[in-house]
C-alpha positions in Angstrom: -1.7 12.7 30.8 -4.9 15.0 30.7 -2.2 17.9 30.2 -0.6 16.1 27.2 -3.5 15.4 25.8 -4.7 19.3 25.8 -1.2 19.8 24.1 -1.9 17.3 21.5 -5.5 18.8 20.9 -3.8 22.3 20.2 -0.9 20.3 18.1 -3.9 18.7 16.0 -5.4 22.2 15.3 -2.6 23.6 14.4 -1.8 20.8 11.9 -5.1 21.5 10.4 -5.0 25.1 10.1 -1.6 24.5 8.1 -3.1 22.1 6.2 -5.8 24.5 5.1 -3.3 27.6 5.0 0.0 26.3 3.7 -1.3 22.8 2.0 2.3 22.3 0.8 4.8 22.7 3.1 7.9 24.7 2.1 10.6 22.0 2.1 13.9 22.3 4.0 17.0 21.2 2.1 18.8 18.1 3.8 21.7 20.4 4.5 20.1 22.8 6.3 17.7 20.5 8.1 19.7 20.6 11.5 20.3 24.1 11.6 16.5 25.4 10.4 14.9 22.9 13.3 16.0 21.9 16.7 16.0 18.5 16.7 18.8 17.9 19.2 18.5 15.7 22.3 20.2 17.5 25.1 20.6 16.4 28.8 18.9 18.7 30.3 15.1 18.9 29.5 13.0 21.2 27.4 10.9 23.5 29.2 7.1 23.3 28.1 6.9 26.2 25.7 10.0 25.8 24.0 8.9 22.0 23.6 5.3 23.2 22.1 6.9 25.4 19.7 9.7 23.2 18.6 6.8 20.6 17.8 4.8 23.3 16.1 8.0 24.1 13.8 8.2 20.3 12.9 4.9 20.2 11.9 4.9 23.3 10.0 7.8 21.8 7.9 6.5 18.2 7.5 4.7 17.3 4.3 0.9 17.6 4.6 -0.4 14.3 3.1 -4.2 15.0 4.1 -4.0 18.5 2.0 -5.9 19.1 -0.9 -2.5 19.7 -2.9 -1.1 16.5 -2.3 -1.1 13.7 -4.8 2.6 12.4 -4.7 2.1 9.1 -3.2 -0.4 6.1 -3.3 -1.7 7.2 -0.2 -3.5 10.3 1.2 -6.0 12.4 3.0 -7.5 11.5 6.6 -11.0 9.5 7.0 -11.7 10.7 10.7 -13.3 7.6 12.0 -10.1 5.4 11.2 -8.1 8.1 12.9 -10.3 7.6 15.9 -9.3 3.9 15.9 -5.9 4.1 15.5 -5.5 6.8 18.4 -7.7 4.4 20.7 -5.2 1.6 19.4 -2.4 4.2 20.8 -4.1 4.7 23.9 -4.9 0.8 24.7 -1.6 0.0 23.7 -2.0 -3.9 23.2 0.3 -6.2 21.4 -1.6 -8.7 18.7 0.3 -12.3 19.4 -1.9 -13.6 22.1 -5.7 -13.5 23.3 -4.4 -12.9 26.8 -3.0 -9.7 26.4 -5.2 -8.3 23.5 -8.3 -9.5 24.2 -11.5 -8.5 22.2 -9.1 -6.8 19.7 -8.0 -10.3 18.7 -11.7 -10.8 17.7 -11.9 -7.4 15.6 -8.9 -8.5 13.5 -10.0 -11.8 12.8 -13.5 -10.4 12.1 -11.7 -8.3 9.4 -10.0 -11.3 7.8 -12.6 -13.4 7.7 -14.8 -11.0 6.1 -12.4 -10.1 3.3 -11.8 -13.9 2.8 -15.7 -14.3 2.4 -15.7 -11.4 -0.3 -13.1 -12.8 -2.5 -14.4 -16.2 -2.4 -11.7 -18.1 -0.5 -13.0 -21.3 1.4 -13.9 -21.5 5.1 -10.2 -22.8 5.6 -8.8 -19.4 4.7 -7.1 -16.9 7.0 -4.7 -14.2 7.2 -2.8 -11.6 9.4 -1.9 -7.9 9.7 1.4 -6.9 8.3 3.9 -3.9 8.4 3.1 -2.8 4.6 2.9 -4.5 1.7 6.4 -5.2 1.4 6.2 -7.5 4.0 2.6 -8.7 2.8 4.5 -10.0 -0.4 7.5 -11.3 1.6 5.0 -13.5 3.6 3.2 -14.9 0.4 6.7 -15.8 -1.3 7.6 -17.7 1.9 4.6 -19.6 2.2 4.7 -20.4 -1.2 8.4 -21.5 -1.0 7.7 -23.3 2.4 4.9 -25.5 0.5 7.0 -26.5 -2.6 10.1 -27.1 -0.7 8.9 -28.3 2.8 12.8 -29.2 3.9 13.7 -25.5 3.4 12.5 -24.2 7.0 15.0 -26.7 8.4 17.9 -27.7 5.9 18.0 -24.4 3.6 17.4 -24.2 0.0 19.5 -27.0 -1.6 17.6 -26.5 -5.4 17.1 -23.6 -7.8 13.8 -22.3 -7.3 12.5 -19.3 -9.6 9.6 -17.1 -9.2 8.1 -14.8 -11.8 6.3 -11.6 -11.5 5.9 -8.5 -14.5 8.5 -6.4 -15.5 6.7 -3.3 -13.9 5.5 -5.0 -10.7 6.6 -3.8 -7.3 10.5 -3.5 -6.5 9.5 -5.6 -3.2 9.4 -9.0 -5.3 13.3 -8.8 -6.0 13.8 -8.0 -2.6 11.9 -10.5 -1.1 13.7 -13.3 -3.3 17.3 -12.3 -2.0 15.6 -12.4 1.9 14.3 -15.9 1.4 17.4 -17.4 0.0 15.9 -17.6 -3.6 17.9 -14.9 -4.9 17.2 -12.0 -7.0 18.7 -13.6 -10.1 16.0 -16.6 -10.0 13.5 -13.6 -10.5 11.7 -13.9 -13.8 10.3 -10.5 -15.3 7.4 -11.3 -17.3 6.4 -9.0 -20.4 3.6 -6.3 -20.3 1.4 -5.1 -22.7 1.1 -1.1 -23.6 -0.9 -0.9 -20.3 1.6 -2.4 -18.1 -0.4 -5.9 -17.6 1.3 -9.2 -17.6 1.2 -11.4 -20.7 0.2 -14.9 -19.6 1.6 -16.3 -22.9 5.2 -15.2 -21.7 4.8 -16.3 -18.4 3.9 -19.7 -19.5 6.8 -19.5 -22.2 9.4 -18.7 -19.4 8.2 -21.2 -17.2 8.4 -23.9 -19.7 11.9 -22.6 -20.4 12.8 -22.6 -16.5 11.7 -26.5 -16.2 13.3 -27.6 -19.2 16.8 -25.9 -17.7 16.1 -27.9 -14.1 14.7 -25.1 -12.4 11.9 -25.4 -9.7 9.2 -22.8 -10.7 6.9 -22.1 -7.4 5.6 -18.7 -7.6 3.7 -16.1 -9.6 2.8 -12.6 -8.4 0.3 -10.6 -10.0 -0.7 -7.1 -9.3 -3.8 -5.2 -8.9 -2.5 -1.6 -9.2 0.6 -1.3 -10.7 3.0 1.4 -9.0 3.0 3.7 -12.0 0.0 3.3 -14.2 -2.2 1.6 -11.8 -3.0 -1.8 -14.2 -4.5 -4.8 -13.1 -3.4 -7.9 -14.3 -5.3 -10.5 -15.8 -6.0 -12.9 -12.9 -8.0 -15.5 -15.1 -5.4 -16.0 -17.6 -2.5 -15.9 -15.6 -4.2 -18.5 -12.6 -4.6 -20.7 -16.0 -1.1 -20.7 -16.3 -0.3 -21.4 -12.7 -2.7 -24.3 -12.6 -1.4 -25.6 -15.6 1.9 -25.6 -14.0 1.2 -26.1 -10.3 2.3 -23.0 -9.1 1.4 -20.8 -6.4 -0.4 -17.7 -7.4 -0.2 -14.3 -5.2 -2.2 -11.0 -6.2 -0.6 -8.1 -4.9 -3.2 -5.6 -4.6 -1.1 -3.3 -2.0 -2.2 -0.3 -4.4 -5.8 -1.0 -5.8 -6.9 -4.3 -4.0 -9.5 -2.7 -2.5 -11.8 -2.4 -5.7 -12.9 -5.7 -3.9 -15.7 -3.8 -2.0 -16.9 -2.2 -5.4 -19.7 -3.8 -7.3 -18.7 -1.5 -10.2 -14.9 -2.1 -9.9 -14.5 -5.7 -8.4 -14.5 -6.7 -12.2 -10.8 -5.7 -12.3 -9.8 -8.3 -10.1 -11.9 -11.1 -11.8 -10.7 -14.5 -10.8 -9.2 -13.5 -7.5 -10.9 -16.6 -5.8 -8.3 -18.6 -8.0 -5.3 -17.4 -6.1 -3.4 -18.6 -3.5 -2.6 -15.2 -1.6 -4.0 -11.8 -1.6 -2.7 -8.9 0.1 -4.3 -5.3 0.1 -3.2 -1.8 2.1 -6.2 -0.2 3.6 -3.8 3.0 4.3 -4.4 3.5 0.4 -7.6 3.2 -1.3 -9.5 3.0 2.2 -7.8 6.0 3.9 -6.7 4.4 6.8 -3.6 6.0 8.8 -0.5 4.1 7.8 0.1 1.3 8.2 -2.8 -1.2 7.7 -1.9 -4.1 5.5 -3.3 -7.2 5.3 -2.6 -10.6 3.9 -4.9 -13.6 3.3 -4.3 -17.2 2.3 -6.6 -19.8 1.1 -5.4 -22.1 3.7 -4.3 -21.3 7.3 -2.1 -24.3 7.3 0.4 -22.5 5.2 0.7 -19.6 7.8 1.1 -21.9 10.8 3.5 -24.1 8.9 5.9 -21.0 7.9 5.5 -18.4 10.8 4.3 -20.6 13.8 7.1 -21.6 16.7 5.7 -22.8 20.3 6.9 -20.5 23.2 5.3 -21.7 26.3 6.4 -18.3 28.3 4.0 -16.5 25.7 1.1 -18.6 24.5 -0.9 -19.3 27.9 -4.3 -19.7 26.4 -5.7 -22.8 25.1 -7.4 -21.6 21.8 -4.3 -21.4 19.3 -6.9 -19.8 16.9 -6.9 -16.5 18.9 -3.2 -16.8 19.6 -2.2 -14.4 16.5 1.5 -14.6 16.7 1.2 -18.0 15.4 0.6 -17.2 12.5 2.6 -13.8 11.7 6.0 -13.1 10.9 6.3 -10.8 13.8 5.8 -11.1 18.0 5.3 -8.1 19.1 2.9 -6.2 16.8 0.8 -3.0 17.1 -3.1 -2.9 16.7 -3.5 -2.0 13.1 -6.7 -3.8 12.9 -9.0 -1.0 14.8 -8.5 1.8 12.9 -10.1 -0.5 9.9 -12.4 -1.7 11.9 -13.7 1.6 13.2 -14.0 3.1 9.9 -16.2 -0.3 8.3 -18.1 -0.5 11.6 -19.0 3.5 11.1 -19.5 3.7 7.3 -20.6 0.0 6.4 -19.4 -1.8 3.4 -21.6 0.6 1.5 -19.5 3.3 2.6 -16.0 1.7 1.9 -17.6 0.9 -1.6 -18.3 4.5 -2.1 -15.0 5.5 -1.1 -13.5 3.3 -3.8 -15.9 4.8 -6.6 -15.1 8.4 -5.8 -11.5 7.5 -6.3 -12.4 6.4 -10.0 -14.6 9.2 -10.4 -11.9 12.0 -9.6 -9.5 10.1 -11.8 -12.0 10.4 -14.6 -12.4 14.0 -14.1 -8.9 14.5 -14.2 -8.7 12.5 -17.5 -11.3 14.6 -19.0 -9.6 17.9 -18.1 -6.4 16.7 -20.0 -8.3 15.2 -22.9 -9.9 18.8 -23.3 -6.6 20.5 -23.1 -4.4 20.8 -26.0 -1.5 21.6 -23.9 -1.5 18.4 -22.1 -0.7 14.7 -23.5 -2.4 11.7 -21.4 -0.4 8.5 -20.9 -2.9 6.5 -18.7 -6.2 4.8 -19.3 -9.7 4.3 -18.1 -10.2 2.0 -14.9 -7.1 3.6 -13.2 -6.3 6.3 -10.3 -2.7 7.0 -11.7 -3.4 10.0 -14.0 -0.5 10.2 -16.0 0.4 13.3 -18.5 2.8 15.9 -19.5 2.3 19.7 -19.9 3.6 21.1 -22.7 7.0 20.5 -23.5 8.2 20.7 -19.7 10.1 17.7 -18.5 8.0 15.9 -15.9 10.9 15.8 -13.4 11.6 19.5 -14.1 8.1 20.3 -13.4 7.5 18.1 -10.1 10.6 19.3 -8.6 9.6 22.8 -9.3 6.2 22.5 -7.8 7.5 20.5 -4.7 10.3 23.2 -3.9 8.1 26.3 -4.4 5.4 24.6 -2.3 3.0 24.8 -4.9 1.7 21.0 -5.3 3.2 17.6 -4.1 2.8 15.5 -7.3 5.5 13.1 -8.5 6.8 11.6 -11.8 6.8 8.1 -13.2 8.4 6.3 -16.2 7.0 3.4 -18.4 9.1 2.3 -21.6 11.4 5.2 -21.6 8.6 7.9 -21.3 8.5 10.2 -18.5 5.6 11.7 -17.3 3.7 13.6 -14.6 2.0 10.8 -12.0 -1.2 12.5 -10.3 -2.9 10.0 -7.8 -6.6 10.3 -7.0 -6.5 8.5 -3.7 -7.5 11.1 -1.5 -11.4 10.4 -1.1 -12.0 13.7 0.6 -11.1 15.5 -2.3 -13.9 16.9 -4.7 -14.1 18.0 -8.5 -12.9 21.4 -7.5 -9.7 20.3 -6.2 -9.1 18.2 -9.2 -9.4 21.4 -11.5 -7.5 23.5 -8.7 -4.5 21.2 -9.3 -4.3 21.9 -13.0 -4.9 25.5 -12.3 -2.3 25.9 -9.8 0.3 23.6 -12.5 -0.5 26.0 -15.4 -0.3 29.4 -13.4 3.2 28.3 -11.7 4.3 27.1 -15.5 3.7 30.3 -16.8 4.9 32.6 -14.1 8.4 29.9 -14.4 11.2 30.2 -16.7 11.9 26.2 -17.6 
C-alpha cells in the first residue's frame, strides 16, 4: 500500500502540473481512442514503469475539470479540504447502511442533514439522505410523493392515472423518473415559463384544474433552483400557494443552485423554501466537493421509511433504527459521500461556505459586465445567475464551442432557450479570480480572430 501511495502522490503532482501547463486536454477522437491509449486488459500483468506511464497518458488526455479554462459543466474546481475528506473516505471504505459497519460516519451524515433541515426552516420531524446524483434525488422525491398520495401502489401497483408537473425548462430527469415509477412520461405536464425560464404559477394552476376535471390524480410539482441552461430560480412562494390549494407535494430541485441557502445575500432566491415537502442540493456543484455529493431532505422522515425501508435481520443488527441509514435510502451498499462535505464545512465554517457561494455570483457579474461593455457580444442571461449566456459576433455557438474544445483552447458548452442558441459559461469554480474570467474572453477572442469560421 505504501508503494502505491507514493505512486498516487507522483500521479497527483503530474495532474496538477498538467492542469497548469495544459489546462485543456487535447481531445482524442472516439474512433482513435483505443489505438491512442493502452486500455487493453491483458492476461499478463503490466510491469510498474509501463503501468505508471499508461496512467500518466490517461491523465494527460482526460479533461481537466479543475483548471482555469474549464467552464463547461455545472461543476468545476477542487476544494482541497473536501478532496481530503473524499480520499479519507476511500481509505476507510465504509458502507453507510448500518451504524455497525459505519460507526461515527453515520453521525457525520446525520449532522449534515439535520443542519440543512434547520437552515431551510423544516420542522424537527425532517430528515434526509445522500443519493448518487441529482437525478436520483429527484427520483426519491417523486417516489415519496407517489406513495404519499397512493399508499397502495407499493404493493398493488398503479391503478389510477397520476399526473406530475414541472417547468418546460426543468431537468430532464423528471420525465425519466416518471417512467421509472410507473406514472409514465405522458403524464408529465410541462408548465410554461417566463422570459427568464421561471415557472408560471398561473399556468400550473390552470393545468392542475384541467387534469382534475379530466379525472386524473395530480400529486407532485417540481420547482427548480437554478435551471440547467439559464440558471433561473422558480418563485417558490407562488408555486407553493398553488400546491396548497390543490394539496400537492412540492419538491425543490436545487441540484445546481440550491446551495444559495448558505448565503445571506442570495438566500432570497429560494424564498419560501420552508413550504416545500422536499428539497435536493448537490454539494459537488456550488460548494465544490468532489463528485458526487447529492442530498435530499424531506419535511417528515416518515416518508423516507414508508418508501424505502424494508426489514433485513441479516443486515440491521443494532437497535437504534435512526442510525441504520439503509432504512431511509434507495440503496443498500452506499459509499460515504458525507465525509468530504463535512471536512469542507468543518474546516471553513458556514461563513466559509457562504463566501464560496457569493464568489461565484461575483464571477458571473464580472463576466456579464465584460460582455455588456463589448459590442462584439450579445448577452442573453440576467442578474442573479451563475450561468452567463452570450454570443460572440455572428459565430454560431455550437461551432465556436466545438472549435475551442477541439483545438484545446477552452472547455465551454452551448445551450438553447426558445430557439436561441448561445454559449453557456458557468462560473461555478470558486478558485477562479477576475483575471481568469478576463483570460477566458481574451482566449476566445484571439482564437476567433485566428480561425476562419
